[in-house]
C-alpha positions in Angstrom: -30.9 30.6 84.0 -32.8 27.3 84.4 -34.5 26.0 81.4 -37.9 25.7 83.2 -39.3 26.7 86.6 -42.0 24.3 87.8 -45.5 25.8 88.6 -46.3 25.9 92.3 -47.1 22.6 94.1 -49.1 22.2 97.3 -46.0 21.8 99.4 -44.3 24.9 97.9 -47.5 26.9 98.2 -47.9 25.8 101.8 -44.4 26.9 102.6 -44.8 30.2 100.9 -48.1 30.8 102.7 -46.5 30.1 106.1 -43.6 32.4 105.2 -45.9 35.2 104.3 -48.6 34.8 106.9 -46.5 33.8 109.9 -45.8 37.3 111.2 -49.4 38.6 111.1 -50.7 35.4 112.7 -48.2 35.6 115.5 -49.1 39.3 116.1 -52.9 38.4 116.3 -52.1 35.5 118.7 -50.2 37.8 121.0 -53.0 40.4 121.0 -55.5 37.7 121.9 -53.2 36.4 124.6 -53.0 39.8 126.4 -56.7 40.3 126.1 -56.5 43.2 123.6 -58.3 41.1 120.9 -61.1 38.6 121.3 -59.9 35.0 120.7 -62.6 34.4 118.0 -61.7 37.6 116.2 -58.0 36.7 116.3 -58.7 33.2 115.0 -60.9 34.6 112.2 -58.2 37.2 111.4 -55.5 34.6 111.3 -57.6 32.4 108.9 -58.1 35.4 106.6 -54.4 36.3 106.7 -53.4 32.7 105.9 -55.9 32.5 103.0 -54.7 35.8 101.6 -51.0 34.9 102.0 -51.6 31.5 100.3 -53.3 33.2 97.3 -50.6 35.8 97.0 -47.8 33.2 97.3 -49.4 30.9 94.7 -50.0 33.8 92.3 -46.4 35.2 92.8 -44.8 31.8 92.4 -46.8 31.1 89.2 -45.9 34.4 87.7 -42.3 34.0 88.5 -42.4 30.6 86.7 -44.2 32.3 83.7 -41.6 35.1 83.6 -38.8 32.5 83.6 -40.4 30.6 80.7 -41.0 33.9 78.8 -37.3 34.9 79.2 -36.2 31.4 78.1 -38.6 31.6 75.1 -37.2 35.1 74.2 -33.7 33.8 74.4 -34.4 30.8 72.2 -36.7 32.7 69.8 -39.5 30.3 70.5 -43.2 31.3 70.7 -44.0 32.7 74.1 -46.5 31.1 76.5 -48.8 32.6 79.1 -47.6 35.9 80.5 -47.5 36.8 84.2 -50.6 38.4 85.7 -48.8 40.7 88.0 -48.2 44.0 86.1 -44.5 44.5 87.0 -43.6 40.9 86.0 -45.7 41.1 82.8 -43.9 44.3 81.7 -40.6 42.6 82.3 -41.6 39.6 80.2 -42.9 41.9 77.3 -39.8 44.1 77.4 -37.5 41.0 77.3 -39.5 39.6 74.3 -39.1 42.9 72.4 -35.4 43.1 73.3 -34.8 39.6 72.0 -36.6 40.2 68.8 -34.6 43.4 68.2 -31.3 41.6 68.9 -32.3 38.7 66.5 -33.1 41.2 63.8 -29.8 43.0 64.3 -28.1 39.6 64.2 -29.8 38.7 60.9 -28.7 42.1 59.4 -25.1 41.5 60.7 -25.1 38.0 59.2 -26.4 39.3 55.9 -23.8 42.1 55.8 -21.0 39.7 56.7 -22.1 37.3 54.0 -22.2 40.1 51.5 -18.8 41.3 52.6 -17.3 37.8 52.2 -18.8 37.5 48.7 -17.4 40.9 47.7 -13.9 40.1 49.1 -14.0 36.7 47.3 -14.8 38.4 44.0 -12.2 41.1 44.3 -9.5 40.7 41.5 -6.7 41.8 43.8 -5.2 39.2 46.2 -6.0 39.9 49.8 -4.3 38.3 52.8 -5.2 38.7 56.5 -2.2 38.3 58.9 -2.2 37.8 62.6 -0.4 39.7 65.3 2.8 37.7 64.6 2.5 38.2 60.9 1.2 34.6 60.5 -1.3 33.9 57.7 -4.9 33.8 58.9 -7.0 33.8 55.7 -6.7 34.6 52.0 -9.3 35.3 49.3 -9.4 33.1 46.1 -7.3 35.6 44.1 -4.5 35.3 46.8 -4.8 31.5 46.8 -4.4 31.4 43.0 -1.4 33.7 43.2 0.4 32.3 46.3 -0.9 28.7 46.4 -3.5 26.9 48.4 -1.0 25.6 50.9 0.5 29.1 51.4 4.1 28.0 50.5 4.6 31.0 48.2 3.1 33.3 50.9 5.7 32.1 53.4 8.5 32.9 50.9 6.8 36.2 50.1 6.7 37.2 53.7 10.5 36.6 54.0 11.1 39.4 51.5 13.0 42.1 53.5 11.1 45.0 52.1 7.6 43.5 52.6 8.6 42.1 56.1 9.7 45.6 57.1 6.4 47.2 55.9 4.4 44.5 57.8 6.4 45.1 61.0 6.1 48.9 60.8 2.3 48.6 60.3 1.9 46.2 63.3 4.0 48.7 65.4 1.5 51.4 64.6 3.3 53.4 61.9 0.2 53.5 59.7 -0.3 51.9 56.3 2.9 50.9 54.5 3.7 49.8 50.9 6.5 47.7 49.4 7.4 46.5 45.9 8.0 42.8 45.7 9.1 40.4 42.9 7.9 36.8 42.7 10.5 35.0 40.6 8.7 31.6 39.9 7.0 30.2 37.9 7.0 33.4 35.9 8.5 36.6 37.3 5.8 39.0 38.5 6.0 42.5 40.0 3.7 43.1 42.9 2.8 46.3 45.0 2.0 45.2 48.5 0.1 47.5 50.9 -0.1 46.6 54.6 -3.1 48.0 56.6 -3.7 47.6 60.3 -7.1 46.1 61.4 -8.2 48.0 64.5 -10.0 46.4 66.3 -8.7 43.0 65.3 -11.0 40.5 63.6 -12.7 37.7 65.5 -10.5 35.1 63.9 -7.3 36.9 65.2 -6.7 38.9 62.0 -4.6 42.0 62.8 -3.3 43.2 59.4 -4.7 43.3 55.9 -2.2 42.8 53.0 -3.4 44.0 49.6 -1.3 42.7 46.7 -1.6 44.5 43.3 -0.1 42.8 40.2 1.9 45.5 38.4 3.5 43.0 35.9 1.5 44.1 32.9 2.3 47.8 33.4 6.0 47.1 33.9 6.1 44.9 30.9 4.3 47.5 28.8 7.0 50.0 29.7 9.8 47.5 29.0 8.1 46.4 25.8 8.1 49.9 24.4 11.7 50.4 25.2 12.8 47.0 23.8 10.7 47.4 20.6 12.3 50.8 19.8 15.8 49.5 20.6 15.4 46.2 18.7 13.6 47.7 15.7 16.1 50.5 15.3 19.1 48.1 15.5 17.8 45.3 13.3 16.0 47.4 10.7 19.1 49.6 10.1 20.8 47.1 7.7 17.9 46.3 5.4 16.8 49.9 5.5 20.2 51.1 4.5 20.3 48.6 1.7 16.9 49.8 0.4 17.9 53.4 0.5 21.1 52.6 -1.3 19.3 50.7 -4.1 16.7 53.4 -4.4 19.3 56.1 -4.7 21.1 54.1 -7.4 17.9 53.5 -9.4 16.9 57.1 -9.1 20.4 58.2 -10.2 23.0 56.4 -12.3 20.8 53.4 -13.0 17.7 55.3 -13.8 17.7 54.0 -17.4 19.6 50.8 -16.8 17.2 47.9 -17.3 19.8 45.3 -16.4 20.5 47.0 -13.1 16.8 47.4 -12.3 16.3 43.7 -12.9 19.2 42.9 -10.7 18.4 45.3 -7.9 14.6 45.0 -7.6 14.6 41.3 -6.4 17.2 42.3 -3.8 15.0 45.2 -2.7 12.0 43.0 -2.5 13.9 40.5 -0.3 15.1 43.2 2.0 11.6 44.7 2.3 10.2 41.2 3.0 12.9 40.7 5.7 11.9 44.0 7.3 8.2 42.9 7.3 9.1 39.5 8.9 11.2 41.3 11.5 8.5 43.7 12.5 5.9 40.9 12.6 8.1 38.8 14.9 8.8 41.8 17.1 5.1 42.6 17.5 4.3 38.9 18.1 7.0 38.6 20.8 5.8 41.8 22.5 2.2 40.5 22.6 3.4 37.2 24.1 5.6 38.8 26.7 2.6 41.1 27.7 0.5 38.0 28.6 3.2 35.7 29.7 2.3 35.9 33.5 -1.3 34.8 32.8 -1.5 31.1 32.0 -4.1 30.0 29.3 -7.2 28.1 30.3 -8.5 26.5 27.0 -8.1 22.7 26.7 -6.8 21.4 23.4 -5.3 18.4 21.6 -1.7 18.8 20.6 -1.9 16.0 18.1 -4.5 17.9 16.0 -2.3 21.0 16.0 0.8 18.9 15.1 -0.9 17.4 12.0 -2.2 20.8 10.9 1.3 22.3 11.2 2.7 19.4 9.1 0.1 19.8 6.4 0.8 23.6 6.2 4.5 22.8 5.7 3.9 20.4 2.8 4.9 22.6 -0.2 8.1 23.8 1.5 9.0 20.2 2.4 8.5 19.1 -1.2 10.6 22.1 -2.5 13.6 20.9 -0.4 12.8 17.2 -0.8 12.6 16.7 2.9 10.6 13.9 4.5 8.6 14.6 7.6 7.9 11.6 9.9 5.1 12.1 12.4 4.7 9.9 15.4 1.8 10.6 17.8 1.5 8.3 20.8 -2.0 7.0 21.6 -4.0 8.4 24.5 -1.9 11.5 24.7 -3.7 13.7 27.3 -4.9 17.2 26.4 -3.2 20.3 27.6 -4.3 23.7 28.8 -3.1 26.0 26.1 -3.6 28.8 23.5 -4.2 27.1 20.2 -2.7 30.1 18.2 0.4 30.3 20.3 1.1 26.6 20.3 0.6 26.5 16.6 3.2 29.2 16.4 5.6 27.0 18.5 5.1 24.1 16.1 5.5 26.3 13.0 8.7 27.9 14.4 10.3 24.6 15.4 9.4 22.9 12.1 10.6 26.0 10.2 14.0 25.9 11.9 14.3 22.2 11.2 13.6 22.8 7.6 15.9 25.8 7.2 18.9 24.2 9.0 18.4 20.6 8.2 19.9 18.8 5.2 18.3 19.2 1.8 16.8 15.9 0.9 17.0 14.9 4.6 14.4 13.9 7.3 12.6 15.7 10.1 10.9 13.8 12.9 7.9 15.2 14.8 7.1 13.1 17.9 4.3 13.6 20.5 4.3 11.4 23.6 3.2 11.3 27.2 6.0 12.4 29.6 5.4 12.4 33.4 6.9 11.3 36.7 7.6 7.8 35.3 9.4 9.0 32.1 13.1 9.4 31.3 13.1 13.0 32.6 11.4 12.1 35.9 9.0 15.1 35.6 7.2 16.2 38.8 3.8 16.2 37.0 2.1 14.3 34.1 2.5 16.1 30.8 3.1 15.9 27.1 6.4 16.1 25.2 6.6 17.5 21.7 9.9 16.9 20.0 11.2 18.1 16.6 14.4 16.5 15.3 16.4 17.4 12.3 19.5 15.9 10.6 21.4 19.1 10.0 24.9 20.2 10.9 24.1 20.5 14.6 24.8 23.3 17.0 28.1 23.7 19.0 27.5 23.2 22.7 28.8 26.6 23.6 25.9 28.3 21.7 23.0 26.2 23.2 22.4 28.2 26.4 22.0 31.4 24.4 19.8 30.1 21.5 16.6 31.6 23.0 18.0 35.1 23.3 16.4 37.5 20.9 18.5 38.1 17.8 21.1 35.6 18.8 22.4 33.6 15.8 24.9 30.8 15.6 25.7 31.7 12.0 24.4 35.2 11.3 25.1 35.1 7.6 23.3 31.8 7.1 20.4 32.9 9.2 19.8 35.9 7.1 20.3 33.9 3.9 17.5 31.5 4.8 15.2 34.4 6.0 15.7 34.1 9.7 15.0 37.0 12.0 16.7 35.7 15.2 13.5 35.8 17.1 11.9 32.4 16.4 13.3 30.6 19.4 12.8 33.6 21.7 9.1 33.5 20.7 9.0 29.7 21.4 10.6 30.2 24.9 8.1 32.9 26.0 5.1 30.9 24.7 6.3 27.8 26.6 6.9 29.9 29.7 3.3 31.2 29.5 2.1 27.6 29.3 4.2 26.7 32.4 6.2 24.3 30.3 9.9 23.6 29.6 11.9 24.0 26.4 14.9 21.6 26.1 17.6 21.7 23.4 19.9 18.8 22.6 22.3 18.9 19.7 25.4 17.0 18.4 27.6 18.5 15.7 27.3 16.6 12.5 24.3 14.6 13.7 21.5 17.2 14.1 19.4 18.8 16.8 16.3 18.0 18.9 14.0 20.7 20.3 11.6 19.3 22.9 8.7 21.2 24.4 7.2 19.8 27.6 3.7 21.0 28.6 1.8 19.9 31.7 -1.3 17.8 31.1 -4.7 19.6 31.5 -5.4 18.3 35.0 -1.8 19.0 36.2 -1.8 22.4 34.6 -5.0 23.3 36.5 -3.4 22.2 39.8 -0.2 24.2 39.0 -2.2 27.3 38.3 -3.6 27.1 41.9 -0.5 26.1 43.8 2.1 27.9 41.5 4.8 25.2 41.8 8.1 25.8 40.2 9.1 24.6 36.7 9.9 20.9 36.6 13.4 19.8 35.8 
């Protein structure tokens, strides 16, 4: 449609007049020529015909131009100008205006609904992924980007899972909605339930299938946690509980009136009860940590402050064993994203181990430094390294890979003698995993051991939470 049709000009009006009046004028001329009509009357009639034709042609052409302008204004949503005078053309112009207004109103409603739908999808807690006809990613909501990475690298790996790929292919083939259970192994293992739903008709952007991912990690870990707690508690509590029952039977029976036996047995009973209490507390702590391990913390904190507090809390025990604690905190150490209580527990457990298994009258070193891509370990991201070093007997190399297993002890008798539960390093490992960090253990027999915890700096940790990169090595 042209943007504008010009109003009639003298030349166009003359042409239209001739076109409309030519036939009647010719007829009048022929009638005058054969004598049927007087020449003067024929001339007057021709003049009247031409005048009427000119007026009609001008009016018709002007109204066509007005109708064209009205249609263009309706299409553009602009204010309409003068309407045609001829009733048929005027009705067409008015109907076109009403139709355009109705379509614009429906368009506004559709845009509002689409915007609301986008906001709702963006705020859904479950990850949503739209795939094309070839199972290629089309779009993801923020929850999916946080889970699978902004660049879609983890999504590509996820779609290669045979179970999920089969569900997607069956859905695209018309088999109806399909489900599949998928495990994401890094950076922390997560259990997902994926549901594939066909989009019919396809979306305007080529979306053909909706993939809904539900994180079932918490539910699965709750189930495993209950089973592990019962198994571990029943196994580890059996020995101290048996000892307590034996002592109680003795004190209620043969040694009921034996003060010397009571004075000898009661401290042992108190120690066994204390051991049971520590064991239960560590088991509960480990269960709580494992339950939230797949969710990284978001609070920003200064590790140097936590390190100094942990050292102060250990003061009386250091003095009792005549152990010197050397603290070295590098300047300008960046903050980390972390849970203050959990990282305090990491410091407490590592310092507690160094004190228990180090030499009496020896030294413990607590160091905090920056450690990133330019450091000795060539990390992939900038971060902070926390190292605790003791001067104890060291750990045989064969035991190091298993130190973070729950209840694993290099020397079970010595561990129980110093009040260990066998869960300290397991707790440290799971806390470090939750913080997307790395626990490294180095030891030399006769020289001592160094436990290093590497944590990503706050900016690097925030980026890692989005792109879900693997643990640095």
